[in-house]
N, C-alpha and C positions, 0 to 999 in steps of 0.2 A: 459267344456270350451264353452263359448258363442261365437257367431260369432264376436262380438265386440272385445272380448279379443283375439280371434284368429287373427283378422285383425292387431291389434297392435303388437302382438307377431311376426307376419310375417314381419312387418316392422323392428322390433328390431333385428331379426335374418336374415336380408337381406344379400345375399352373399357379397355385397360390404363391409360389416362391419367385415367379418370373418378375413381377413388379419390384420385388426386393432386390433381385439381381440387377435389374435395369437401373434402379436407384443407385446401387453401389457403383456401377460403371460410370454413370453420369456425374455423380457427386465426387468421386475420387479419381476418375481417370479421363475426364473430359473438360473442355473449356467452360462448360456450364457451371461446374462446381468450383472452379479455381478461386473465385473471389470469396468463398465462404471460409471462415476460420474453422479450425478442427472441431471446436465445440459446436458450431453451427451445423457442420456436416453430420456429426453424431446425433444431434437432436433431430435433424431432418430424416436420417435413416431410421431413428426410433419411430417417428411419425409414420413413415412409409410402412414399417413393420406392423404397426398397430392396425392400420387401415387395410393393408393388403394380406396380412397373415393372421394376426390375432383375432380381429373382429370377425372376419368371414369364417375362419375355422371354428370359432366359438359358436357361431350360429349354426354351422353345419352339424356340430356335435349335438346341439340342442334339438335340431330337426330329427337327427337320428334317434335321440333318446325318446322323443315323443312320437316316433313312428312315421314321421313324414318322409324320412329317407331310410329305407330298409338296410342298405349297406353303405359303409363309408367309402367303398370303392365306386359306388354309383355307376354300376355297369349297365343299368337300364336307362334308356333315354329319358323316360318319364321322371326318374328320380333326380335328374339334374336340374329340373325347372326351378325349384325354389333356391337351391344353392347358387345357381348362376345368377338369379335375380339379386340375391344378397351380395354376391361379388360385384355385380354391376353398380348397385347403389353405394357400396363402400368405396369403389373406385371413383364414382362420380363425386362423392363428398370430398375425397382426397384431392381430386383435380380442382374442385371449387376452392378449397383451402389454399392450394398452391398458387392459383391464379389471383384470387381476390383478397384473401386474408394475409398470406405471407409474401405475395408478389415475388416469388422465386424466379430465377432465370427462365426466360421463355423456352430455352432448349429443354429444360427439365419439365416445365409445365405442359408444353405441347406434347411431350413424349407420354406423359401420364394421361393426357387427353386422348391420345391414340390408343392407349390400353383400354380406356373406357369405351371407345368406339368398337374395339375388337370384342369386348365383352357384350356389347349391344348386338353385334353380329352373331356371337355365339348363342345368345338368347333366342334370336330369330331363327338361326339354323337348327337349333335344338328342337324347335317346335315341329320340324318336318323330317330332319335326318340326324342320325347319330354320327358325330365326327370326333376325332381324337383331340381332346382339349389340351393334352400334353404337346402335341405337334402344333396346335394353334398357338399356344402360348410362346413356345420357343421360336416358331416361325414369325410371330408378331414381333418378338424382340429383335430378330434378325432384320426384319423389314424396317423397323424403327431406326436401328443403328445404320443401315444402308442409307436411309433418308437423311440422317444427320450428317453422314459423311459427304453426301451430295450437296446439301444446302450450306454447310459451313465451309468457307473457303480456307480457313486456317485453324490450327489447334485441334485437329481431329486425327492426326497421324497415329496416335496410340489406339484409336478405335479400330484400326485395321486388324490388330491382333485379337481384339474382342470379337470382331466379325468372324474371323477364322475360327476362333474357339466356339462361338455360338453355332456356326455351321456344323462343326464336328459334333457338338452336343446334340443338335437337332437330328442328325443322322443316327447317332447312337440311341437317342430317345425313341425314334421311330422304329428302330430295330427291336428295342426292348418291348415295345407295345405289341409288336407282331409276334415275338417269341412267347409272350404271356397270353397270346390270343385274346387280348382285350379288345382288339379291333381287327378288321380286315384291311387289306391294302388300300381300298378306296377311301375308307374312313381316315386312315393315317395320312395318305397323300393329300386328301381333300383338306384336312385340318392344316397341314403345312402350307399348302398353296394359299388358302384363305388368309392364314396368319401373315405370311410374307407380303402378299399383295395388299391386304387390308392395313397392316402396320405401316407399310411404305406410303401408300396413298393418303392415309389419315395424317401422317406426319407432314407430308408435303403440303397438304391442304391446311393443316394447322399453322405452318410457317407462313403460308400465303395470307391466311386470315390475320395473323398477328402483324405482319408487315404492311398490309394494305388497309385494314379496318380498325385495328386497335391502336397501333403506334401513331 
């Protein structure tokens, strides 16, 4: 993999796009989105795009413009504090809307709750150590998909292919970050491990919470 390819691959696998990718998988290729009409699916995807991509990226550009973030690549750990907080608040608001306002499928709602938990972990970790947010994001997506595959007894056969694809993307993403020297191996592997374990456990706990305390 050349540096040019690694650069573009890092852009395509940016953490901001992970919730949008997860939304696409759950809305169009899983049991959780089967009951939605096509118009409802498109509207839900638009909502996810606004809260996971448009709103956070807009704030990040504003922070950069006013000097709170010196580089959009946010290579320094200190520069990530405010952008991560913005991403956390945006994800929490989206999760609230899915659970309370829209009452979307619990599979979809708990998955975005897991994303919010991962962002909370990222905020805490960033206070002490720099980790690869790219690896954390894709690792979290992989952990969430594995959890859905475990707790859902039927209707998740198509997720197997998405799990395989996500695993390959995670490996390629980790390689690209190392080629670009954006992180060392400890930061990349640490992000992936925290993402996978955190996404999996948060999803399992979310399903337990829904089935035992909410329903």
